[in-house]
C-alpha positions as CSV (number, residue, x, y, z in Angstrom):
1,M,-24.7,-18.2,29.6
2,I,-26.3,-15.1,28.7
3,T,-29.9,-14.7,30.3
4,P,-32.4,-14.9,27.7
5,Q,-33.9,-11.3,27.3
6,P,-37.3,-10.8,25.7
7,L,-37.0,-9.4,22.0
8,E,-40.1,-7.6,20.4
9,L,-40.3,-7.3,16.6
10,V,-42.7,-4.4,15.7
11,F,-44.4,-4.8,12.3
12,G,-45.3,-1.4,10.8
13,E,-48.2,-0.4,8.9
14,P,-50.8,-1.8,7.8
15,Y,-49.8,-4.8,10.2
16,G,-49.7,-3.1,13.4
17,A,-48.6,-6.0,15.3
18,T,-46.1,-7.3,17.7
19,L,-44.4,-10.5,18.2
20,P,-42.9,-11.2,21.7
21,L,-39.5,-13.8,21.3
22,S,-37.0,-15.0,24.0
23,L,-34.0,-15.7,22.8
24,E,-31.2,-17.6,24.3
25,F,-27.5,-17.5,23.7
26,G,-25.3,-20.4,24.6
27,D,-21.2,-20.7,25.3
28,A,-20.4,-21.6,21.5
29,V,-22.1,-18.2,20.4
30,E,-20.4,-16.3,23.1
31,E,-16.9,-17.7,22.0
32,L,-17.8,-17.2,18.1
33,V,-18.6,-13.4,18.6
34,E,-15.3,-13.5,20.7
35,V,-13.4,-14.7,17.9
36,I,-14.9,-12.3,15.5
37,M,-14.5,-9.3,17.7
38,Q,-11.0,-10.0,18.2
39,S,-10.1,-10.7,14.5
40,L,-11.5,-7.2,13.7
41,R,-9.8,-5.3,16.3
42,Q,-6.8,-3.4,14.6
43,P,-4.2,-1.2,16.4
44,T,-4.3,2.2,15.4
45,K,-1.6,5.0,15.5
46,V,-3.0,6.6,18.7
47,G,-3.4,3.2,20.4
48,F,-6.9,2.9,20.3
49,E,-8.9,-0.2,18.3
50,T,-11.4,-0.2,15.6
51,L,-13.6,-2.6,14.3
52,A,-12.4,-2.2,10.7
53,Y,-11.0,-5.5,9.2
54,A,-7.2,-5.7,8.2
55,P,-6.4,-5.7,4.2
56,S,-7.0,-9.1,3.0
57,S,-4.2,-11.0,1.3
58,D,-6.6,-13.0,-1.0
59,I,-8.1,-10.1,-3.3
60,Y,-9.6,-11.0,-6.7
61,S,-10.4,-8.2,-9.1
62,G,-11.7,-7.7,-12.7
63,V,-14.4,-6.6,-14.8
64,L,-17.6,-8.8,-15.8
65,A,-18.3,-8.6,-19.2
66,A,-21.9,-7.8,-19.8
67,S,-24.2,-10.8,-19.1
68,T,-21.0,-13.1,-19.0
69,E,-21.1,-15.3,-16.3
70,Q,-17.6,-15.5,-14.2
71,T,-16.6,-17.9,-11.8
72,V,-14.1,-17.5,-8.7
73,E,-12.5,-20.6,-6.8
74,V,-12.9,-19.9,-3.1
75,P,-9.2,-19.8,-1.6
76,A,-8.3,-22.6,1.1
77,G,-8.8,-21.4,4.4
78,A,-11.2,-18.8,3.3
79,S,-14.5,-18.2,5.6
80,I,-15.7,-14.8,4.6
81,V,-15.8,-12.8,1.2
82,I,-16.4,-9.1,1.3
83,F,-17.7,-8.0,-2.4
84,S,-17.1,-4.4,-3.8
85,H,-18.7,-3.4,-7.1
86,D,-19.5,-0.4,-9.5
87,D,-22.8,-1.6,-10.6
88,D,-25.4,-4.5,-10.0
89,I,-24.4,-8.1,-9.9
90,W,-26.0,-11.3,-9.3
91,V,-24.2,-14.1,-7.3
92,N,-24.5,-17.5,-6.8
93,W,-23.0,-20.3,-4.6
94,D,-21.5,-23.6,-6.3
95,T,-24.0,-22.9,-9.3
96,T,-24.4,-20.9,-12.0
97,A,-25.7,-17.2,-11.5
98,A,-28.2,-15.8,-14.0
99,L,-29.5,-12.8,-14.6
100,P,-33.3,-12.5,-13.9
101,T,-35.7,-12.8,-16.9
102,G,-39.3,-12.6,-15.6
103,A,-41.4,-13.8,-12.6
104,I,-39.6,-14.2,-9.3
105,S,-38.0,-17.4,-9.1
106,E,-35.4,-19.5,-7.0
107,A,-33.0,-19.6,-10.3
108,G,-30.6,-17.1,-10.9
109,G,-28.8,-15.9,-7.4
110,E,-28.5,-13.1,-4.9
111,M,-28.4,-9.5,-5.9
112,N,-25.6,-7.3,-4.7
113,P,-24.3,-9.2,-1.5
114,V,-21.9,-7.0,0.6
115,V,-20.6,-9.9,3.2
116,R,-21.1,-13.7,3.1
117,S,-19.7,-16.9,4.7
118,V,-18.0,-19.0,2.3
119,N,-17.6,-22.0,4.6
120,N,-18.6,-25.1,2.3
121,V,-18.8,-23.1,-0.5
122,S,-16.1,-23.8,-3.2
123,A,-16.6,-21.4,-6.1
124,I,-18.4,-18.2,-6.3
125,H,-20.5,-17.5,-9.9
126,L,-21.2,-13.9,-10.8
127,I,-22.9,-12.0,-13.6
128,A,-24.0,-8.6,-14.4
129,E,-26.1,-7.0,-16.9
130,R,-23.6,-4.5,-18.0
131,E,-20.0,-4.1,-17.7
132,T,-18.9,-4.0,-14.1
133,K,-15.8,-3.7,-11.9
134,V,-16.0,-6.1,-9.2
135,S,-13.5,-7.0,-6.4
136,L,-13.7,-9.9,-3.7
137,S,-11.8,-9.9,-0.5
138,F,-11.3,-13.2,1.2
139,Y,-10.7,-13.7,4.7
140,A,-10.0,-16.5,7.2
141,I,-11.8,-16.0,10.7
């Protein structure tokens, strides 16, 4: 077990406050971190390791038509998805994605996610304001 270390969060102006926290990480978290780190280590031509992902065998790509939602089913066994796109996208998980139309609300989805866990997610819903090229790379970690 890792000994808890103090963590201090500092808020910038105008707040000027600090918040001391004590975090404790158990064996399960240590094991998870080790599994993730092992999955990221790849051999190189000179024998060193890198933290880059290996190429995915589950890559989905295409073009989102302007203001038209598309749905991508999460492949069996996938636990992480990495997004790449050439314009803004809105994404929702197992429910309709929509473009924002007014005041901030819970509806619509998340703008431009980069990497997300897809454990317990069966479908990813995407929409873009303009025609947008998108790729989704899925990984099982």
